[in-house]
Structure formats: structure tokens, C-alpha cells
C-alpha positions in Angstrom: 3.5 14.2 -2.4 5.1 11.1 -0.9 3.7 10.1 2.8 7.2 8.4 3.8 10.6 7.6 2.5 12.8 4.5 3.7 16.5 4.6 3.7 16.2 2.2 0.4 13.9 4.7 -1.2 16.3 7.6 -0.5 19.2 5.5 -1.8 17.5 4.6 -5.1 16.1 8.1 -5.5 19.7 9.4 -5.4 21.2 6.5 -7.5 18.3 7.4 -10.2 19.6 10.6 -10.4 23.4 9.6 -10.2 24.6 11.3 -13.3 23.2 14.6 -12.5 24.4 14.8 -9.0 27.8 13.6 -10.2 27.9 16.5 -12.8 26.5 18.9 -10.2 28.9 17.9 -7.6 31.8 18.3 -10.1 30.4 21.7 -11.2 30.5 22.7 -7.6 34.1 21.6 -7.1 35.0 23.3 -10.2 33.5 26.6 -9.6 35.1 26.5 -6.0 38.5 25.9 -7.4 38.1 28.6 -10.0 37.1 31.0 -7.6 39.8 30.2 -5.2 42.3 30.4 -8.3 41.2 33.5 -10.0 39.3 35.5 -7.8 40.4 35.4 -4.1 43.5 37.3 -3.1 46.5 35.5 -1.7 47.4 35.8 1.9 50.3 35.2 4.0 50.6 34.2 7.5 53.4 34.8 10.0 53.4 33.8 13.8 55.1 34.5 17.1 54.9 32.8 20.6 54.8 35.0 23.7 55.3 33.5 27.2 53.8 34.7 30.4 55.6 34.6 33.4 54.0 35.1 37.0 56.5 35.9 39.8 56.2 36.9 43.4 59.5 38.5 44.0 60.9 34.9 45.7 63.2 33.1 44.1 62.8 29.8 46.4 62.4 26.6 44.0 59.5 25.7 46.1 57.5 28.5 44.3 58.3 27.6 40.6 55.1 25.3 40.4 53.2 28.0 41.7 54.6 30.6 39.4 53.7 28.3 36.4 50.2 27.7 37.8 49.6 31.4 38.1 51.0 32.2 34.8 48.3 29.6 33.0 45.6 31.7 35.0 46.9 35.0 33.6 47.1 33.9 29.9 43.3 34.5 29.1 43.7 37.9 30.9 46.6 38.9 28.8 45.2 37.6 25.7 42.2 40.1 26.4 44.8 43.0 26.8 46.5 42.1 23.7 43.2 42.7 21.7 42.3 46.0 23.4 42.0 49.1 20.8 45.0 51.0 22.6 47.2 47.8 21.9 46.1 48.0 18.3 46.7 51.9 17.9 50.3 51.4 19.2 50.6 48.7 16.7 49.2 51.1 14.0 51.9 53.9 15.1 54.7 51.4 14.5 53.3 50.2 11.1 52.8 53.8 9.9 56.7 54.5 10.9 57.9 51.3 9.1 56.0 51.5 5.9 54.9 54.0 3.4 51.0 54.7 3.2 51.0 53.1 -0.3 52.3 49.7 0.9 49.6 49.6 3.8 47.0 50.9 1.4 47.3 47.4 -0.4 46.6 45.6 2.8 44.3 47.9 4.9 41.8 50.5 4.5 43.3 53.9 5.6 40.8 56.5 7.2 40.6 60.2 6.6 43.1 60.6 9.4 45.6 58.6 7.9 45.5 55.7 10.3 44.2 52.1 10.3 41.4 51.5 12.4 41.8 49.0 15.4 39.3 46.8 14.2 41.3 46.2 10.9 44.3 45.1 12.4 42.6 43.1 15.0 40.6 41.1 12.1 44.1 39.9 10.8 45.2 38.4 14.1 44.3 35.1 15.8 45.5 35.1 19.4 45.2 31.8 21.3 46.5 30.0 24.3 48.6 26.7 23.8 47.2 23.9 25.7 48.5 23.3 29.2 51.0 26.0 28.7 51.6 29.5 29.9 52.3 30.5 26.2 50.0 32.8 23.9 50.3 32.1 20.1 49.6 35.2 17.9 49.2 34.7 14.4 48.8 37.7 11.6 47.3 36.9 8.2 47.5 39.9 5.4 47.8 40.1 1.9 51.6 40.9 2.4 53.9 38.4 3.9 56.2 41.2 5.4 53.4 43.2 6.9 52.3 40.2 8.5 55.4 39.3 10.3 55.8 43.1 11.0 52.3 43.1 12.9 53.5 40.2 15.1 56.9 41.6 15.9 55.1 44.9 16.8 52.6 43.5 18.8 55.3 42.0 21.1 57.1 45.1 21.3 54.1 47.2 22.8 52.7 44.1 24.7 54.7 44.4 27.9 53.9 48.0 28.5 50.0 47.4 28.1 50.1 44.2 30.1 52.0 45.7 32.9 49.7 48.9 33.0 46.6 46.8 32.9 47.4 43.8 34.9 50.3 44.8 37.1 51.5 41.3 37.9 53.8 39.1 35.9 55.3 39.6 32.6 55.2 38.7 28.8 58.2 37.8 26.8 59.3 36.4 23.6 62.7 34.6 22.5 62.5 35.0 18.9 61.1 37.2 16.1 58.1 36.4 13.5 59.7 35.5 10.1 58.5 36.1 6.6 57.0 33.3 4.9 56.5 33.7 1.2 54.2 30.6 0.8 50.5 31.8 0.9 48.2 30.1 3.3 45.1 31.3 1.7 43.1 30.5 -0.3 43.2 26.9 0.4 42.3 25.6 -3.0 42.0 21.8 -2.1 39.9 22.6 1.0 37.6 25.0 -0.9 37.4 22.4 -3.5 36.0 19.7 -1.2 33.7 22.5 0.5 32.6 23.3 -3.1 31.6 19.7 -4.0 30.1 19.0 -0.7 27.6 22.1 -0.9 27.0 21.3 -4.4 26.0 17.5 -3.5 23.7 18.8 -0.6 22.0 21.2 -2.8 21.5 19.1 -5.8 20.3 15.9 -3.5 18.2 18.4 -1.8 16.6 19.6 -4.9 16.0 16.0 -6.2 14.2 15.0 -2.9 11.8 18.0 -2.8 11.1 17.6 -6.6 10.4 13.9 -5.7 8.6 14.8 -2.7 6.1 17.3 -4.4 5.9 14.9 -7.6 2.4 13.8 -7.8 2.9 11.9 -11.1 2.5 8.1 -11.2 5.9 6.2 -10.9 4.9 3.3 -8.8 2.5 0.7 -10.6 2.2 -1.6 -7.6 1.2 1.2 -5.3 -1.5 2.0 -7.9 -2.7 -1.3 -8.0 -2.8 -1.7 -4.3 -4.7 1.6 -3.8 -7.3 0.6 -6.3 -7.2 -3.1 -5.9 -6.7 -3.6 -9.5 -4.3 -5.8 -11.4 -1.3 -4.5 -13.0 -1.5 -6.0 -16.4 2.1 -5.1 -17.4 4.5 -2.3 -18.0 6.0 -1.3 -21.2 9.6 0.2 -21.1 10.4 3.6 -22.8 11.9 3.1 -26.1 12.7 5.6 -29.1 11.3 5.0 -32.8 14.9 5.3 -34.0 16.3 7.5 -36.6 13.9 8.3 -39.6 15.1 8.4 -43.1 16.5 11.8 -44.0 13.7 14.1 -45.1 11.0 11.9 -43.4 9.2 12.8 -40.2 7.8 10.5 -37.9 4.4 11.5 -39.1 5.2 10.9 -42.8 6.5 7.7 -42.3 3.9 6.2 -40.1 6.2 4.8 -37.3 4.1 4.4 -34.3 6.0 1.8 -32.2 4.2 -1.3 -33.6 5.5 -4.8 -32.6 6.0 -5.4 -36.2 8.7 -2.8 -36.8 12.1 -4.1 -36.6 13.4 -1.4 -34.5 11.1 -2.2 -31.5 13.5 -3.3 -28.8 13.1 -7.1 -27.8 12.2 -5.9 -23.9 9.1 -4.1 -25.3 7.9 -6.9 -27.5 8.2 -9.3 -24.5 6.3 -6.6 -22.3 3.4 -6.8 -24.7 3.5 -10.6 -24.8 3.3 -10.5 -21.2 0.4 -8.2 -21.2 -1.3 -10.5 -23.7 -1.1 -13.3 -21.3 -2.2 -11.6 -18.2 -5.2 -10.3 -20.5 -5.9 -13.9 -21.6 -6.1 -14.9 -18.0 -8.2 -11.9 -16.9 -11.0 -12.5 -19.6 -10.9 -16.2 -19.5 -14.1 -16.7 -17.6 -15.9 -13.7 -19.7 -18.5 -14.7 -22.2 -17.4 -11.5 -24.3 -13.8 -11.2 -25.6 -14.3 -7.6 -26.2 -11.5 -5.3 -24.6 -11.7 -1.4 -24.4 -8.6 0.3 -24.1 -8.5 3.8 -22.7 -6.3 6.2 -20.6 -7.4 9.2 -18.2 -6.1 11.8 -20.5 -4.6 12.4 -24.0 -1.0 11.6 -24.8 -0.8 8.5 -22.5 0.0 5.9 -25.3 -3.4 4.0 -25.4 -3.8 4.0 -29.1 -0.2 2.4 -29.4 -1.0 0.4 -26.5 -4.5 -0.9 -28.1 -2.7 -1.5 -31.4 0.2 -3.8 -30.1 -2.1 -5.6 -27.8 -4.0 -6.5 -30.9 -1.0 -7.5 -32.6 0.1 -9.6 -29.7 -3.2 -11.3 -29.7 -3.1 -12.0 -33.6 0.4 -13.5 -33.2 -1.2 -16.6 -31.5 -3.2 -17.2 -34.5 -6.3 -16.0 -33.1 -8.6 -13.8 -35.2 -8.6 -10.3 -33.9 -10.4 -7.0 -34.6 -9.2 -3.6 -33.8 -11.8 -1.0 -33.6 -10.9 2.7 -33.7 -13.8 4.2 -31.5 -11.7 7.3 -30.7 -14.0 9.1 -33.6 -12.8 12.5 -32.6 -9.0 11.8 -33.1 -8.6 8.7 -35.0 -5.1 7.6 -35.5 -5.5 3.8 -36.0 -5.8 4.3 -40.0 -2.5 6.2 -40.1 -1.0 3.8 -37.9 -1.7 0.8 -40.2 -1.7 3.2 -43.3 -5.2 2.3 -44.7 -8.2 4.5 -46.1 -10.6 6.1 -43.5 -13.3 7.0 -46.0 -15.6 4.2 -44.5 -15.6 3.0 -41.2 -17.2 2.6 -37.8 -19.2 6.0 -37.9 -20.6 5.1 -41.3 -20.9 1.4 -40.2 -23.3 2.4 -37.1 -25.6 4.8 -39.5 -25.7 1.9 -42.1 -24.2 4.2 -44.7 -21.5 1.4 -45.5 -21.3 -2.4 -45.1 -19.2 -4.3 -42.7 -17.0 -5.9 -45.9 -16.3 -2.4 -47.2 -15.5 -0.7 -43.6 -13.2 -3.5 -42.3 -9.6 -3.4 -43.6 -8.7 -7.2 -43.8 -5.3 -8.5 -42.6 -3.4 -5.3 -41.8 -1.3 -7.8 -40.2 -1.8 -11.4 -40.4 -4.8 -12.4 -38.5 -5.6 -8.9 -37.5 -8.4 -6.8 -39.1 -8.8 -3.1 -38.6 -12.3 -1.1 -38.4 -11.0 2.5 -38.4 -13.1 5.3 -37.4 -14.5 6.6 -40.5 -15.3 10.3 -41.3 -15.6 12.3 -38.0 -19.3 12.5 -36.8 -20.8 15.5 -34.9 -22.0 13.0 -32.2 -19.7 10.1 -31.5 -20.9 9.5 -28.0 -24.3 9.0 -29.1 -23.3 6.8 -31.6 -21.6 4.5 -29.4 -24.3 4.5 -27.0 -26.8 3.5 -29.8 -28.5 0.1 -29.9 -27.0 -0.2 -33.7 -23.5 -0.1 -32.0 -24.4 -2.9 -29.6 -25.9 -5.2 -32.3 -22.7 -4.4 -34.5 -20.3 -5.5 -31.6 -22.8 -8.8 -31.1 -22.4 -9.3 -35.0 -18.6 -8.8 -34.9 -17.9 -10.8 -31.8 -19.0 -13.9 -33.4 -16.8 -13.8 -36.1 -13.6 -13.0 -34.1 -11.8 -14.6 -31.1 -11.1 -11.1 -29.6 -11.9 -7.5 -30.2 -9.9 -4.6 -29.2 -11.5 -1.1 -29.0 -9.3 1.9 -28.9 -11.5 4.5 -26.9 -11.2 8.1 -26.2 -9.7 9.2 -22.9 -12.1 9.0 -20.0 -11.2 12.2 -18.3 -12.2 14.1 -21.5 -15.2 12.4 -22.8 -17.5 9.5 -21.8 -17.2 7.5 -25.1 -15.8 4.6 -23.0 -18.6 4.4 -20.4 -21.3 4.2 -22.8 -20.0 0.9 -24.0 -19.7 -0.7 -20.7 -22.4 -3.2 -21.2 -21.0 -4.4 -24.5 -17.4 -5.2 -23.5 -15.6 -7.4 -21.1 -14.0 -4.6 -19.3 -11.6 -1.7 -19.5 -7.9 -1.4 -19.9 -6.6 1.7 -18.5 -3.1 2.9 -19.8 -1.3 5.3 -17.5 2.0 7.0 -18.6 5.0 7.1 -16.2 5.6 10.3 -14.7 3.1 12.1 -16.8 -0.4 10.7 -15.5 -0.9 12.3 -12.2 -2.6 10.5 -8.9 -5.5 13.3 -9.2 -6.0 12.5 -13.0 -6.2 8.8 -12.2 -8.6 9.1 -9.0 -10.9 11.5 -11.4 -10.8 8.8 -13.8 -11.6 5.9 -11.4 -14.4 7.6 -10.0 -16.2 8.0 -13.6 -15.6 4.1 -14.0 -16.9 3.4 -10.6 -20.0 5.6 -11.1 -20.6 4.0 -14.5 -20.3 0.7 -12.8 -17.8 -0.4 -15.8 -15.6 -3.5 -15.3 -12.0 -2.5 -14.8 -9.6 -5.2 -15.9 -6.5 -3.4 -14.9 -3.7 -1.1 -15.5 -1.0 -0.9 -18.2 2.1 1.3 -17.1 3.4 2.9 -20.5 6.7 4.7 -21.4 8.6 3.2 -18.0 12.4 3.9 -17.9 13.6 1.0 -15.7 16.9 2.1 -13.4 17.7 -1.0 -11.1 14.3 -0.9 -9.3 10.9 -0.8 -10.4 10.0 1.8 -7.8 12.2 4.4 -8.9 12.9 4.5 -12.8 14.9 7.4 -14.2 13.4 10.7 -14.6 14.5 11.2 -18.3 11.4 11.1 -20.9 12.9 10.9 -24.4 9.3 10.4 -25.9 7.8 13.6 -25.9 4.0 13.8 -26.6 3.3 16.6 -29.1 0.0 18.0 -29.8 -0.7 18.1 -33.4 -3.0 20.4 -35.5 -5.5 18.1 -36.9 -7.8 21.0 -38.2 -10.3 21.0 -35.3 -10.9 24.7 -35.5 -8.3 26.2 -33.2 -7.7 23.7 -30.7 -4.9 20.7 -31.0 -6.4 17.4 -29.7 -10.1 17.7 -30.5 -11.3 16.9 -27.1 -12.7 19.4 -24.5 -13.0 22.7 -25.8 -14.9 22.8 -29.1 -16.4 19.4 -28.3 -18.1 17.8 -31.4 -17.0 20.5 -34.1 -16.8 19.4 -37.6 -13.3 19.3 -38.9 -12.3 22.5 -40.9 -12.0 22.3 -44.9 -8.1 22.1 -44.4 -8.4 18.7 -42.3 -10.8 17.4 -44.8 -8.2 18.0 -47.6 -5.3 16.7 -45.7 -7.4 13.7 -44.9 -8.1 13.1 -48.5 -4.6 13.4 -49.5 -3.3 11.0 -46.8 -5.9 8.4 -48.0 -5.1 8.9 -51.7 -1.4 8.1 -50.9 -2.4 5.1 -48.9 
């Protein structure tokens, strides 16, 4: 929930949804036009002007001005008389004499007594005074142009009698008759279309504002940095992997948005280079060049970010080792298409050697230590002295080590290695990670007294300003069945369970292909 909005914030919020607002506004206008054109009945108007005269029986010219003034004062009284039920009933009598019942039924509701109610006739009339005159204008609007004119004319016929009886002073006259106008006055399609567009614009703008007001996902990297007093290491723009070859899914093709892929946009490549530069400055004074990459929750892009950071560092001719320490859901061996029969898990328990476990030169200057077979106790392995000694040995052979660790809010694996690393790089996903999730993650980091290097905002879609990006998210994280019992990701529920036989078989087939 946002605390406050400035005019600029509101402008950019609406601007970021411009296409949606335009479409909904146009739809509102089209709907209003269609309803006016196809559903609303045509109505016709006629009018007549009645003149109020006040007289005293004296014809001197000196009293003419007083007569006009008195006439103006009588106008309001006469208007009320003209709206009276008795007058409306008199008009009803004339209409019943002039028209067949079928003709009147099309315009009015005829009651059981065969009459038109005074309220029905009154609802068709608009009686008003003409400013600074003693004239009364009567406008009748119905579904029939002829009946509209007849109502005006009938009203002028009965008005003098009832005005004289009710007021007893002055008179009311007309000098013409109401005419029949065949051009409909309602519905006004232009006006209704504009009103429909205006209402649709207000509605969609209100919905956009309310959704943003109550949206608690992270969209402002600068605000996060200021709140937690940590550096924003970089932002990575949203991009698609591109179309896969026919018959090949993204999983089978192994495309994961690596910097080495030709279809990765230039701005994404530059973003990781900028992250690399900022990381180098951040750990410049640290004795250890070991960086753990994590995220608050699954699906926020920390594994891809770890791989690309390792690639970016390797492109500086530095020797880099990427370690997949996410031993519950390892993905780096699939990303780089290498075998996972031996890796970190077997190396820690000394069931394999360093040379057999590390896949050399998966990319120039970049080696990969895959996770290895999934163990029953990943946290205990990462907290062991053997793992610390392993990192000490490996750090002497490489300029930089990047460790892909599990999500912090799910398991504590990243925290147990805090003494062996330079710090943690936390990956957030734009409009997916919530403030509550980040707060819970930062509490765990603070409690463990781990060094926090900074944030990387992932999957950002820029749109004119860094505060408000577009609300479209083309990349959708899909939970995949890795065979860990009945759950998808492998964390949380069913923690530490061994993979099923189906998963083992699928893993071996994948390694055979590799």
C-alpha cells in the first residue's frame, strides 16, 4: 500500500497504463453509442411559448411598466398551476378525443380506466420561464412528434381557464401553435458517446489507481535501497527468450537467458556488465571474493542471475567458478548442459575429487561445480567444516566464486555459509516479490549477521520512468515437477525428501543426453 502520491506519480501511473486506458475508454464510447443507436427509443420534441399578462383595468401608458413587472411576478405562480393534476387531466381528455387508444398506448401507459395518469403527461413536459421576460416556455418530448405537438397545443387550450380560476389576476395567451418536428432530439448519440467515454475513463483510472494503491509488490528499487540502507547493484530488464524451434520446448532446448545466447538483448547484456562493475567495487576491500546469490522466494530469477554474473566476470579474463549450492532444486547443470552425477554434494562427503566434480570451461574462463546428487541433508552439508575447507581451497584457485544458493525465506542454507563468503547478493523480481517477503528475508539476514552486498531488481520493464514500469509480465515462472513427491519446487513442504524413482530416471536420461 502506497503512503502518498504526487501529481507526477499519478501521471506516470496513468501513462504506464495508457494502452489499457485508451482501449477501455474507446470501448465505453462504443458501448454508449451502440446503446443509443440500437436500444434507446427515438424521442421528438415540440414547443410553444405562452405569455403572461397582468392588468388592472387601467389603460394609461404610465401603468405599462408596472403591468410588465407584475407579469414577471406571476410567471412562477402560473408555472405551478400548469403542472397541476387538474390541468394534466384536462390535457388527457383532449388527447383521448383527438387520438385512438392504440396511438396513445405507444407513448403512454393507459390505466384500467382508459386514461393517462397526470404524472405520465407531466413527465413529458418541461415548463420554464424565459429570463427577464413574462413568457413561459413549454416543451413536450415523447416518442411521437405529432403527440408532442398536440400536448403543447392542448395545454394552451386549457391553461387560461385554470389560471383564471386559480389566480384570478392577469391572463395567459399564445400567438402561435406548436409545430411537428420530425427530427428526433433523443437519444443524443454524440453526447452519450462522450459521456460513455468519460465514465469509462474515470472507471478504468480509478481501478488502476486502486490496484496500484493496494499493490504491495516491489516496483521501486530506489525506495527499497533507501529503506534498508543497502546498495542497488543493478536492474535487469524484462526480456523473452525468443521463439524456440518447432517441436522443442524451452526446457528441452536449455535456453535460460544466458549472456552467451545470441537472442539476449543488448540492454540486458549491458545491465549485467553494470552489475559486474558494481560488484567489483563492492567487494574490492574484501579478502574473500566469494559471492552468494539468493532471493527471498523461488521463481525470482536468482539462478539465472548467478549464472550471468559468473559469465560477466569470466568475460574480464578472470578465472571464475560457479557453484550450484541449491541442492534441493539444482538447475545450473541443465543451464550449461553438463552431467550431474558428481558435484558439490559428493565432493563435501569426499565421494568424489575436485577434478572429477568440477566441469571445466563450460564457458571460456568459467568452471562449474554442479550440485551433484540430491542429498537428504543439504543444510548440514553446507554448514559443515568440510564445505568451509573446500571453499578455502577453491578460492585459492579462482579469482571469483559465485554460489547459487536456495531462497532465504524457504530454507536457511544461505545463512549457514555466511562466514565463508564475502556477502549475499539478493535478487528481487519486479512486481512479484512483496515488501512483506523482503522484510522477512532481511530479518533472517540481520539475525544471522550476514553481510548483505545489495539488491538486483530482476525482470524490470521500463516505461519512461524507473518508478513506474509497465505492468505487463511476459515471463511467467512455472512450477515444474521435479519428482520430489507431490510438490513442485522441492522446498518447504516435504523438506529433505529423497527424489522419486521417476525423478532419478529422468535425471539419468538427461545426463546421458548431455
